[in-house]
C-alpha positions, 0 to 999 in steps of 0.5 A: 608551706603547703598551698591550697587550691582554693586561693592564688598562691600569692594571696596565700603568701600575703596572708601568711606574711599578715599572720606573721605581722599579727603574731609579732614576728614583724613589728612596725617599721621593721624590715621583712624578708626580701622578695627573693628570701621569701620566695626561697623560704616558701619555695615559689617563683620570685614573680609570685612573691613579688606579686604578694608584696605588691598586693600588701603594698597596695593594701598599705601593710608594707612599704618599700625603702628603695635600696633597703627592702620592704618594711611593715607600715605603721598601723599594719597590725590594726589594719589587718585585724580590722579587715579580718574581723570584718571578713569573719563577721560577714562570712564565717560567722553567718556560716557558723550560726547556720551550722549551729542551727542545723546541728542544734549546737547552743551558745552554751555548747560553744562557751564550754568548747571556748573555755576548754580550748583556752585552758589548753592554750 
């Protein structure tokens, strides 16, 4: 994984694990890789991976079963989607609208681009 400099590595790791939950790679009450396994996979320090897991546990996305590892909490996918939708609507969308206005891009232009993108998927 290539990490960017704009966010802490543990946050980027947590976001990646959330992406994997959203994509269905990990389902509710399914075990996720151990802290050590995830650290090795992403080539980071185990403490950094532990920090990501702690954050996800605080956010009630994953939970720990002592001796068995970490698992995806019931409702995690919906919780992630709700959080990301809120962030998108409050942060990304206003910036998008600002750029559309500056560049004279219409909703019709966006609709055409959306349809073209969906046709390529």
